[in-house]
Structure formats: C-alpha cells, structure tokens
N, C-alpha and C positions, 0 to 999 in steps of 0.2 A: 661369280658363282663358286669358283674353286675356294675362295676365302670363306664363303658362307659354309661350304661343306666341312672345311677345316674347323671352324668354330663349333659346328654341330658335333663333330667327332670329339673335340676337346671337352665340350659340355658333357658328352656321354661318358667319357673317361672320368671327368671330375665327379659326375654323379655316382659312378661305380666306386670311386675312391671314398666318397662320402659314405656310401653303404658299408664298405669295408671298415671304416673308422667306427661306425655305429656297431658293426659285428664285433669289434675289439672290445667294446665295453662289457659284453656279457662275460667273457672269461676273466677279464680284469675284476669285476664285481665278485665273481665266484672265487677268485683267488683271495681276495681280501676277506670274504665271508669265511672261507675254510680255515684261513690262518687265525681269524679272530676266535672261531669256534675251538680250535686246538689250543689257543692261549686260555680260554675261559675254563676249560676242564683240567688243564694242567697235568693230566696223566701222560705217561710216556707213550702208551699205545695210541692215544687220542692225538697227541702232537705228531707222532710218526705218520699216522694216517693223513693228517691235515697237510703235512710236507709233501707226501707222495701226490695227494690230489692237487696241491698247489704247483707242483712240478708239471703235472699234466696240463694244467691251465696255462703255464708259462709256455709250453710247447705250442699250444693253440694260438696264443698271442704272437709268438714269433712267426708262425706260419702266415698269420694275417698281416703282420708288419712287412713280411717278405713280399706278399701280394701287392701291398700298397706301394712299396718301392718299385716294383716292376711296372705298376701302372704309371707311376710319376715319371720313370725313366723314359717310357714310351712317349708321354706327352712332351717331355723336354727334347727328345730326339726329333720328334716331328716338328716342333717349333724351330729348332736348329736348322733342319732341312728347308723349311719354308723361308727362312731368312736368307739362306744361301741362294734360293731360287730367284 
C-alpha cells in the first residue's frame, strides 16, 4: 500500500514536471521570435526593444527551470528516504 502511494505521488510530481517543461516552451519560442524580429528590422531601436523583451522571456524561463529543479529535488529526496526505510 505504501509503495503504491509513493508511486502515485511520484507520478503526480512527474506529470507536474512535464507540464512545467511544456510551459517553458512558450517563453523560449517568444524569445526566439523577438530576437528574429529585431534582427530582421536591423534598426537600433527595434533591436533594443527585442533585447529588452528577450531578457523578460529569459527571466520567465529561469523561473520555470527553478520550479522544475525544486520538483525534481523533492522526488529524489523522497526516493532516497524510501531506500533508507
């Protein structure tokens, strides 16, 4: 019973991690798009705006990566505790 519960919790965390990875795709695509637009126009003001927006998207990605690291750490800690039990 305990093992089944543990597997269910791990599956829940892994599903959440999968969702977070999916969420990471949006700012990554936006980052690429903004940088490509900045390069196409080639004007200083357009490139500056693209860089500012890209930095914002980088911040969003870093936040999502941090969340994924936290989730993975929890899963690993739980597995280590179960092995010791």
